[in-house]
N, CA, C and O atoms as a Tinker XYZ file with bonds, in Angstrom:
   396  protein
     1  N     73.466000  166.712000  138.112000    73     2
     2  CA    74.862000  166.931000  137.873000    64     1     3
     3  C     75.317000  165.901000  136.835000    63     2     4     5
     4  O     74.875000  164.752000  136.849000    81     3
     5  N     76.202000  166.327000  135.940000    73     3     6
     6  CA    76.689000  165.460000  134.874000    64     5     7
     7  C     78.194000  165.251000  134.975000    63     6     8     9
     8  O     78.937000  166.151000  135.368000    81     7
     9  N     78.628000  164.054000  134.614000    73     7    10
    10  CA    80.049000  163.740000  134.506000    64     9    11
    11  C     80.542000  164.266000  133.152000    63    10    12    13
    12  O     79.731000  164.597000  132.287000    81    11
    13  N     81.850000  164.344000  132.966000    73    11    14
    14  CA    82.413000  164.767000  131.682000    64    13    15
    15  C     82.022000  163.812000  130.559000    63    14    16    17
    16  O     81.972000  164.214000  129.396000    81    15
    17  N     81.743000  162.544000  130.896000    73    15    18
    18  CA    81.344000  161.561000  129.879000    64    17    19
    19  C     79.867000  161.715000  129.492000    63    18    20    21
    20  O     79.405000  161.069000  128.551000    81    19
    21  N     79.123000  162.569000  130.214000    73    19    22
    22  CA    77.724000  162.811000  129.891000    64    21    23
    23  C     76.730000  162.085000  130.771000    63    22    24    25
    24  O     75.525000  162.309000  130.651000    81    23
    25  N     77.201000  161.223000  131.649000    73    23    26
    26  CA    76.321000  160.457000  132.527000    64    25    27
    27  C     75.824000  161.332000  133.677000    63    26    28    29
    28  O     76.568000  162.166000  134.194000    81    27
    29  N     74.578000  161.142000  134.069000    73    27    30
    30  CA    74.041000  161.855000  135.225000    64    29    31
    31  C     74.656000  161.262000  136.482000    63    30    32    33
    32  O     74.658000  160.046000  136.674000    81    31
    33  N     75.172000  162.128000  137.328000    73    31    34
    34  CA    75.805000  161.702000  138.579000    64    33    35
    35  C     74.813000  161.900000  139.718000    63    34    36    37
    36  O     74.218000  162.970000  139.851000    81    35
    37  N     74.638000  160.883000  140.526000    73    35    38
    38  CA    73.835000  161.031000  141.739000    64    37    39
    39  C     74.787000  161.199000  142.907000    63    38    40    41
    40  O     75.763000  160.462000  143.048000    81    39
    41  N     74.489000  162.172000  143.733000    73    39    42
    42  CA    75.355000  162.482000  144.866000    64    41    43
    43  C     74.761000  161.866000  146.119000    63    42    44    45
    44  O     73.595000  162.085000  146.450000    81    43
    45  N     75.582000  161.093000  146.806000    73    43    46
    46  CA    75.140000  160.481000  148.060000    64    45    47
    47  C     75.414000  161.442000  149.204000    63    46    48    49
    48  O     76.436000  162.128000  149.220000    81    47
    49  N     74.501000  161.487000  150.152000    73    47    50
    50  CA    74.678000  162.355000  151.317000    64    49    51
    51  C     75.887000  161.903000  152.125000    63    50    52    53
    52  O     76.230000  160.722000  152.160000    81    51
    53  N     76.516000  162.864000  152.766000    73    51    54
    54  CA    77.664000  162.623000  153.650000    64    53    55
    55  C     78.838000  161.954000  152.932000    63    54    56    57
    56  O     79.598000  161.210000  153.552000    81    55
    57  N     78.988000  162.210000  151.647000    73    55    58
    58  CA    80.109000  161.639000  150.904000    64    57    59
    59  C     80.944000  162.778000  150.337000    63    58    60    61
    60  O     80.408000  163.684000  149.698000    81    59
    61  N     82.234000  162.739000  150.564000    73    59    62
    62  CA    83.108000  163.784000  150.032000    64    61    63
    63  C     83.600000  163.421000  148.634000    63    62    64    65
    64  O     84.131000  164.275000  147.923000    81    63
    65  N     83.429000  162.170000  148.238000    73    63    66
    66  CA    83.871000  161.727000  146.922000    64    65    67
    67  C     82.657000  161.321000  146.093000    63    66    68    69
    68  O     81.755000  160.632000  146.567000    81    67
    69  N     82.665000  161.761000  144.864000    73    67    70
    70  CA    81.583000  161.432000  143.943000    64    69    71
    71  C     82.199000  160.642000  142.804000    63    70    72    73
    72  O     83.193000  161.069000  142.216000    81    71
    73  N     81.614000  159.482000  142.484000    73    71    74
    74  CA    82.174000  158.597000  141.470000    64    73    75
    75  C     81.119000  158.339000  140.394000    63    74    76    77
    76  O     79.955000  158.075000  140.697000    81    75
    77  N     81.547000  158.422000  139.132000    73    75    78
    78  CA    80.663000  158.146000  138.007000    64    77    79
    79  C     80.498000  156.639000  137.858000    63    78    80    81
    80  O     81.485000  155.902000  137.857000    81    79
    81  N     79.270000  156.183000  137.735000    73    79    82
    82  CA    78.992000  154.752000  137.597000    64    81    83
    83  C     79.402000  154.221000  136.227000    63    82    84    85
    84  O     79.606000  153.018000  136.069000    81    83
    85  N     79.523000  155.095000  135.241000    73    83    86
    86  CA    79.857000  154.649000  133.890000    64    85    87
    87  C     81.360000  154.613000  133.624000    63    86    88    89
    88  O     81.892000  153.589000  133.196000    81    87
    89  N     82.049000  155.735000  133.879000    73    87    90
    90  CA    83.476000  155.802000  133.522000    64    89    91
    91  C     84.397000  155.773000  134.738000    63    90    92    93
    92  O     85.618000  155.828000  134.589000    81    91
    93  N     83.828000  155.687000  135.931000    73    91    94
    94  CA    84.569000  155.615000  137.195000    64    93    95
    95  C     85.413000  156.845000  137.511000    63    94    96    97
    96  O     86.261000  156.783000  138.401000    81    95
    97  N     85.206000  157.972000  136.804000    73    95    98
    98  CA    85.978000  159.147000  137.204000    64    97    99
    99  C     85.472000  159.665000  138.539000    63    98   100   101
   100  O     84.286000  159.582000  138.859000    81    99
   101  N     86.409000  160.199000  139.303000    73    99   102
   102  CA    86.089000  160.671000  140.647000    64   101   103
   103  C     86.077000  162.190000  140.650000    63   102   104   105
   104  O     86.937000  162.840000  140.055000    81   103
   105  N     85.103000  162.729000  141.320000    73   103   106
   106  CA    84.977000  164.175000  141.462000    64   105   107
   107  C     84.977000  164.508000  142.943000    63   106   108   109
   108  O     84.504000  163.731000  143.771000    81   107
   109  N     85.504000  165.656000  143.254000    73   107   110
   110  CA    85.394000  166.147000  144.624000    64   109   111
   111  C     84.484000  167.368000  144.592000    63   110   112   113
   112  O     84.185000  167.911000  143.529000    81   111
   113  N     84.060000  167.778000  145.751000    73   111   114
   114  CA    83.186000  168.944000  145.812000    64   113   115
   115  C     83.895000  170.195000  145.307000    63   114   116   117
   116  O     83.236000  171.181000  144.976000    81   115
   117  N     85.226000  170.175000  145.242000    73   115   118
   118  CA    85.977000  171.342000  144.803000    64   117   119
   119  C     85.870000  171.579000  143.303000    63   118   120   121
   120  O     85.913000  172.726000  142.858000    81   119
   121  N     85.730000  170.516000  142.515000    73   119   122
   122  CA    85.675000  170.718000  141.071000    64   121   123
   123  C     84.258000  170.581000  140.505000    63   122   124   125
   124  O     84.076000  170.259000  139.331000    81   123
   125  N     83.279000  170.825000  141.340000    73   123   126
   126  CA    81.888000  170.804000  140.886000    64   125   127
   127  C     81.461000  172.235000  140.605000    63   126   128   129
   128  O     81.610000  173.115000  141.452000    81   127
   129  N     80.934000  172.458000  139.422000    73   127   130
   130  CA    80.452000  173.784000  139.051000    64   129   131
   131  C     78.934000  173.805000  139.150000    63   130   132   133
   132  O     78.261000  172.829000  138.820000    81   131
   133  N     78.419000  174.916000  139.603000    73   131   134
   134  CA    76.974000  175.087000  139.661000    64   133   135
   135  C     76.573000  176.057000  138.564000    63   134   136   137
   136  O     77.107000  177.161000  138.465000    81   135
   137  N     75.637000  175.633000  137.755000    73   135   138
   138  CA    75.142000  176.479000  136.674000    64   137   139
   139  C     73.644000  176.659000  136.889000    63   138   140   141
   140  O     72.898000  175.684000  136.984000    81   139
   141  N     73.216000  177.904000  136.964000    73   139   142
   142  CA    71.787000  178.182000  137.100000    64   141   143
   143  C     71.256000  178.574000  135.735000    63   142   144   145
   144  O     71.853000  179.387000  135.029000    81   143
   145  N     70.127000  177.987000  135.375000    73   143   146
   146  CA    69.491000  178.319000  134.106000    64   145   147
   147  C     68.079000  178.791000  134.395000    63   146   148   149
   148  O     67.370000  178.213000  135.219000    81   147
   149  N     67.691000  179.830000  133.716000    73   147   150
   150  CA    66.347000  180.354000  133.901000    64   149   151
   151  C     65.848000  180.840000  132.557000    63   150   152   153
   152  O     66.589000  181.460000  131.795000    81   151
   153  N     64.599000  180.558000  132.270000    73   151   154
   154  CA    64.005000  181.024000  131.026000    64   153   155
   155  C     62.714000  181.733000  131.364000    63   154   156   157
   156  O     61.858000  181.193000  132.065000    81   155
   157  N     62.583000  182.918000  130.873000    73   155   158
   158  CA    61.348000  183.664000  131.044000    64   157   159
   159  C     60.574000  183.552000  129.743000    63   158   160   161
   160  O     61.086000  183.882000  128.674000    81   159
   161  N     59.350000  183.090000  129.841000    73   159   162
   162  CA    58.534000  182.941000  128.643000    64   161   163
   163  C     58.082000  184.301000  128.142000    63   162   164   165
   164  O     57.713000  185.183000  128.917000    81   163
   165  N     58.120000  184.441000  126.849000    73   163   166
   166  CA    57.590000  185.649000  126.243000    64   165   167
   167  C     56.071000  185.589000  126.308000    63   166   168   169
   168  O     55.490000  184.510000  126.425000    81   167
   169  N     55.441000  186.732000  126.233000    73   167   170
   170  CA    53.992000  186.789000  126.377000    64   169   171
   171  C     53.284000  185.909000  125.346000    63   170   172   173
   172  O     52.306000  185.242000  125.682000    81   171
   173  N     53.760000  185.897000  124.096000    73   171   174
   174  CA    53.083000  185.095000  123.074000    64   173   175
   175  C     53.242000  183.596000  123.302000    63   174   176   177
   176  O     52.471000  182.809000  122.754000    81   175
   177  N     54.234000  183.182000  124.106000    73   175   178
   178  CA    54.419000  181.771000  124.415000    64   177   179
   179  C     53.477000  181.291000  125.512000    63   178   180   181
   180  O     53.241000  180.090000  125.639000    81   179
   181  N     52.942000  182.205000  126.298000    73   179   182
   182  CA    52.107000  181.852000  127.434000    64   181   183
   183  C     50.651000  181.763000  126.987000    63   182   184   185
   184  O     49.923000  182.755000  127.016000    81   183
   185  N     50.240000  180.581000  126.578000    73   183   186
   186  CA    48.869000  180.352000  126.125000    64   185   187
   187  C     48.209000  179.386000  127.078000    63   186   188   189
   188  O     48.722000  178.294000  127.321000    81   187
   189  N     47.084000  179.782000  127.615000    73   187   190
   190  CA    46.336000  178.889000  128.484000    64   189   191
   191  C     45.339000  178.119000  127.635000    63   190   192   193
   192  O     44.845000  178.625000  126.628000    81   191
   193  N     45.048000  176.894000  128.049000    73   191   194
   194  CA    44.088000  176.075000  127.311000    64   193   195
   195  C     42.738000  176.768000  127.236000    63   194   196   197
   196  O     42.028000  176.621000  126.241000    81   195
   197  N     42.371000  177.517000  128.263000    73   195   198
   198  CA    41.080000  178.194000  128.282000    64   197   199
   199  C     40.956000  179.238000  127.180000    63   198   200   201
   200  O     39.843000  179.561000  126.765000    81   199
   201  N     42.095000  179.781000  126.691000    73   199   202
   202  CA    42.058000  180.799000  125.658000    64   201   203
   203  C     41.854000  180.202000  124.269000    63   202   204   205
   204  O     41.448000  180.916000  123.352000    81   203
   205  N     42.120000  178.938000  124.097000    73   203   206
   206  CA    41.980000  178.293000  122.801000    64   205   207
   207  C     40.503000  178.010000  122.565000    63   206   208   209
   208  O     39.877000  177.274000  123.328000    81   207
   209  N     39.950000  178.592000  121.511000    73   207   210
   210  CA    38.516000  178.464000  121.258000    64   209   211
   211  C     38.133000  177.071000  120.770000    63   210   212   213
   212  O     37.239000  176.447000  121.341000    81   211
   213  N     38.779000  176.582000  119.743000    73   211   214
   214  CA    38.433000  175.271000  119.212000    64   213   215
   215  C     37.360000  175.361000  118.142000    63   214   216   217
   216  O     37.011000  176.449000  117.683000    81   215
   217  N     36.850000  174.220000  117.756000    73   215   218
   218  CA    35.829000  174.133000  116.718000    64   217   219
   219  C     34.465000  173.908000  117.365000    63   218   220   221
   220  O     34.365000  173.378000  118.471000    81   219
   221  N     33.415000  174.323000  116.649000    73   219   222
   222  CA    32.055000  174.107000  117.157000    64   221   223
   223  C     31.561000  172.743000  116.707000    63   222   224   225
   224  O     31.886000  172.273000  115.617000    81   223
   225  N     30.778000  172.126000  117.559000    73   223   226
   226  CA    30.204000  170.818000  117.263000    64   225   227
   227  C     28.776000  170.793000  117.795000    63   226   228   229
   228  O     28.458000  171.464000  118.778000    81   227
   229  N     27.921000  170.014000  117.137000    73   227   230
   230  CA    26.558000  169.839000  117.643000    64   229   231
   231  C     26.617000  168.926000  118.846000    63   230   232   233
   232  O     26.684000  167.704000  118.707000    81   231
   233  N     26.592000  169.511000  120.012000    73   231   234
   234  CA    26.666000  168.772000  121.273000    64   233   235
   235  C     25.929000  169.634000  122.283000    63   234   236   237
   236  O     26.347000  170.755000  122.570000    81   235
   237  N     24.850000  169.122000  122.816000    73   235   238
   238  CA    24.007000  169.924000  123.701000    64   237   239
   239  C     24.669000  170.138000  125.060000    63   238   240   241
   240  O     25.143000  169.197000  125.696000    81   239
   241  N     24.687000  171.389000  125.484000    73   239   242
   242  CA    25.267000  171.741000  126.780000    64   241   243
   243  C     24.342000  171.264000  127.898000    63   242   244   245
   244  O     23.163000  171.620000  127.909000    81   243
   245  N     24.846000  170.471000  128.832000    73   243   246
   246  CA    24.006000  169.994000  129.936000    64   245   247
   247  C     23.613000  171.105000  130.910000    63   246   248   249
   248  O     22.696000  170.932000  131.713000    81   247
   249  N     24.301000  172.234000  130.841000    73   247   250
   250  CA    24.030000  173.327000  131.775000    64   249   251
   251  C     22.932000  174.263000  131.269000    63   250   252   253
   252  O     21.979000  174.551000  131.993000    81   251
   253  N     23.066000  174.746000  130.007000    73   251   254
   254  CA    22.112000  175.735000  129.489000    64   253   255
   255  C     21.302000  175.228000  128.303000    63   254   256   257
   256  O     20.476000  175.963000  127.761000    81   255
   257  N     21.527000  173.981000  127.892000    73   255   258
   258  CA    20.837000  173.345000  126.761000    64   257   259
   259  C     21.117000  174.004000  125.410000    63   258   260   261
   260  O     20.324000  173.862000  124.480000    81   259
   261  N     22.236000  174.720000  125.293000    73   259   262
   262  CA    22.623000  175.269000  123.990000    64   261   263
   263  C     22.863000  174.109000  123.034000    63   262   264   265
   264  O     23.282000  173.031000  123.454000    81   263
   265  N     22.598000  174.328000  121.754000    73   263   266
   266  CA    22.698000  173.264000  120.742000    64   265   267
   267  C     24.145000  172.921000  120.381000    63   266   268   269
   268  O     24.436000  171.788000  119.998000    81   267
   269  N     25.056000  173.900000  120.503000    73   267   270
   270  CA    26.447000  173.686000  120.089000    64   269   271
   271  C     27.412000  174.004000  121.229000    63   270   272   273
   272  O     27.144000  174.843000  122.088000    81   271
   273  N     28.546000  173.303000  121.202000    73   271   274
   274  CA    29.635000  173.576000  122.143000    64   273   275
   275  C     30.940000  173.617000  121.357000    63   274   276   277
   276  O     31.026000  173.061000  120.262000    81   275
   277  N     31.946000  174.270000  121.908000    73   275   278
   278  CA    33.278000  174.289000  121.312000    64   277   279
   279  C     34.034000  173.076000  121.850000    63   278   280   281
   280  O     33.791000  172.641000  122.976000    81   279
   281  N     34.946000  172.534000  121.051000    73   279   282
   282  CA    35.729000  171.401000  121.550000    64   281   283
   283  C     37.173000  171.464000  121.084000    63   282   284   285
   284  O     37.490000  172.022000  120.033000    81   283
   285  N     38.034000  170.877000  121.895000    73   283   286
   286  CA    39.458000  170.689000  121.602000    64   285   287
   287  C     39.819000  169.287000  122.037000    63   286   288   289
   288  O     39.162000  168.711000  122.905000    81   287
   289  N     40.858000  168.736000  121.440000    73   287   290
   290  CA    41.331000  167.418000  121.855000    64   289   291
   291  C     42.807000  167.497000  122.209000    63   290   292   293
   292  O     43.536000  168.351000  121.705000    81   291
   293  N     43.236000  166.593000  123.084000    73   291   294
   294  CA    44.648000  166.510000  123.469000    64   293   295
   295  C     44.969000  165.071000  123.827000    63   294   296   297
   296  O     44.122000  164.347000  124.350000    81   295
   297  N     46.194000  164.662000  123.542000    73   295   298
   298  CA    46.662000  163.326000  123.897000    64   297   299
   299  C     47.387000  163.444000  125.227000    63   298   300   301
   300  O     48.590000  163.702000  125.255000    81   299
   301  N     46.668000  163.257000  126.331000    73   299   302
   302  CA    47.244000  163.438000  127.661000    64   301   303
   303  C     47.734000  162.134000  128.269000    63   302   304   305
   304  O     48.546000  162.143000  129.194000    81   303
   305  N     47.245000  161.015000  127.753000    73   303   306
   306  CA    47.648000  159.714000  128.285000    64   305   307
   307  C     48.606000  159.062000  127.297000    63   306   308   309
   308  O     49.009000  159.699000  126.324000    81   307
   309  N     48.973000  157.822000  127.523000    73   307   310
   310  CA    49.925000  157.155000  126.629000    64   309   311
   311  C     49.325000  157.006000  125.230000    63   310   312   313
   312  O     48.109000  157.080000  125.052000    81   311
   313  N     50.189000  156.799000  124.253000    73   311   314
   314  CA    49.774000  156.789000  122.853000    64   313   315
   315  C     48.787000  155.681000  122.518000    63   314   316   317
   316  O     48.014000  155.819000  121.569000    81   315
   317  N     48.791000  154.584000  123.273000    73   315   318
   318  CA    47.875000  153.487000  122.964000    64   317   319
   319  C     46.502000  153.679000  123.610000    63   318   320   321
   320  O     45.638000  152.811000  123.485000    81   319
   321  N     46.293000  154.787000  124.288000    73   319   322
   322  CA    44.993000  155.087000  124.880000    64   321   323
   323  C     44.348000  156.225000  124.106000    63   322   324   325
   324  O     45.010000  156.925000  123.339000    81   323
   325  N     43.054000  156.401000  124.313000    73   323   326
   326  CA    42.314000  157.434000  123.598000    64   325   327
   327  C     42.723000  158.836000  124.006000    63   326   328   329
   328  O     43.463000  159.040000  124.968000    81   327
   329  N     42.216000  159.796000  123.242000    73   327   330
   330  CA    42.525000  161.186000  123.534000    64   329   331
   331  C     41.506000  161.776000  124.502000    63   330   332   333
   332  O     40.456000  161.181000  124.745000    81   331
   333  N     41.811000  162.926000  125.041000    73   331   334
   334  CA    40.915000  163.634000  125.944000    64   333   335
   335  C     40.238000  164.736000  125.148000    63   334   336   337
   336  O     40.903000  165.493000  124.441000    81   335
   337  N     38.912000  164.832000  125.261000    73   335   338
   338  CA    38.143000  165.851000  124.553000    64   337   339
   339  C     37.658000  166.870000  125.580000    63   338   340   341
   340  O     37.052000  166.511000  126.590000    81   339
   341  N     37.934000  168.144000  125.308000    73   339   342
   342  CA    37.512000  169.235000  126.179000    64   341   343
   343  C     36.383000  169.991000  125.487000    63   342   344   345
   344  O     36.576000  170.537000  124.400000    81   343
   345  N     35.212000  170.028000  126.108000    73   343   346
   346  CA    34.076000  170.776000  125.587000    64   345   347
   347  C     33.901000  172.028000  126.431000    63   346   348   349
   348  O     34.113000  171.997000  127.644000    81   347
   349  N     33.514000  173.134000  125.791000    73   347   350
   350  CA    33.192000  174.350000  126.537000    64   349   351
   351  C     32.028000  175.049000  125.856000    63   350   352   353
   352  O     31.890000  175.028000  124.633000    81   351
   353  N     31.202000  175.664000  126.674000    73   351   354
   354  CA    30.011000  176.349000  126.182000    64   353   355
   355  C     30.173000  177.846000  126.423000    63   354   356   357
   356  O     30.960000  178.267000  127.271000    81   355
   357  N     29.425000  178.641000  125.671000    73   355   358
   358  CA    29.459000  180.088000  125.856000    64   357   359
   359  C     28.964000  180.490000  127.238000    63   358   360   361
   360  O     29.299000  181.571000  127.721000    81   359
   361  N     28.168000  179.633000  127.884000    73   359   362
   362  CA    27.672000  179.937000  129.231000    64   361   363
   363  C     28.762000  179.758000  130.288000    63   362   364   365
   364  O     28.563000  180.123000  131.447000    81   363
   365  N     29.922000  179.195000  129.898000    73   363   366
   366  CA    31.021000  178.998000  130.830000    64   365   367
   367  C     31.168000  177.564000  131.307000    63   366   368   369
   368  O     32.145000  177.232000  131.977000    81   367
   369  N     30.207000  176.707000  130.969000    73   367   370
   370  CA    30.256000  175.303000  131.389000    64   369   371
   371  C     31.367000  174.584000  130.644000    63   370   372   373
   372  O     31.546000  174.794000  129.445000    81   371
   373  N     32.117000  173.735000  131.345000    73   371   374
   374  CA    33.200000  172.949000  130.734000    64   373   375
   375  C     33.005000  171.484000  131.059000    63   374   376   377
   376  O     32.552000  171.130000  132.147000    81   375
   377  N     33.353000  170.631000  130.102000    73   375   378
   378  CA    33.174000  169.192000  130.233000    64   377   379
   379  C     34.398000  168.508000  129.640000    63   378   380   381
   380  O     34.885000  168.915000  128.586000    81   379
   381  N     34.894000  167.480000  130.305000    73   379   382
   382  CA    36.035000  166.702000  129.813000    64   381   383
   383  C     35.600000  165.262000  129.630000    63   382   384   385
   384  O     34.985000  164.678000  130.523000    81   383
   385  N     35.918000  164.678000  128.464000    73   383   386
   386  CA    35.540000  163.301000  128.157000    64   385   387
   387  C     36.792000  162.538000  127.737000    63   386   388   389
   388  O     37.529000  162.984000  126.858000    81   387
   389  N     37.030000  161.392000  128.363000    73   387   390
   390  CA    38.131000  160.506000  127.972000    64   389   391
   391  C     37.591000  159.571000  126.897000    63   390   392   393
   392  O     36.719000  158.747000  127.173000    81   391
   393  N     38.097000  159.691000  125.685000    73   391   394
   394  CA    37.571000  158.843000  124.598000    64   393   395
   395  C     38.404000  157.595000  124.406000    63   394   396
   396  O     38.101000  156.778000  123.537000    81   395
């Protein structure tokens, strides 16, 4: 819930009065509006990581000993840490390496 000044309001249980910590305006349960928001993703927006092929690299698959695997990278941790490398083979084997 937001105050008119833009501050997030936290509501305490069993309290009939709600007060903004920033501007001290008081709200009652009578002047609180509820807004529901919903977004339905379009089909083209719904991409699973498994569908992304990636680039091929010379990396032997530990499962079937294929010479090449596909790979993708993602920055899943904080910026000062390495990226995560996702390897996948045509045999279905998947491997994740924290670099």
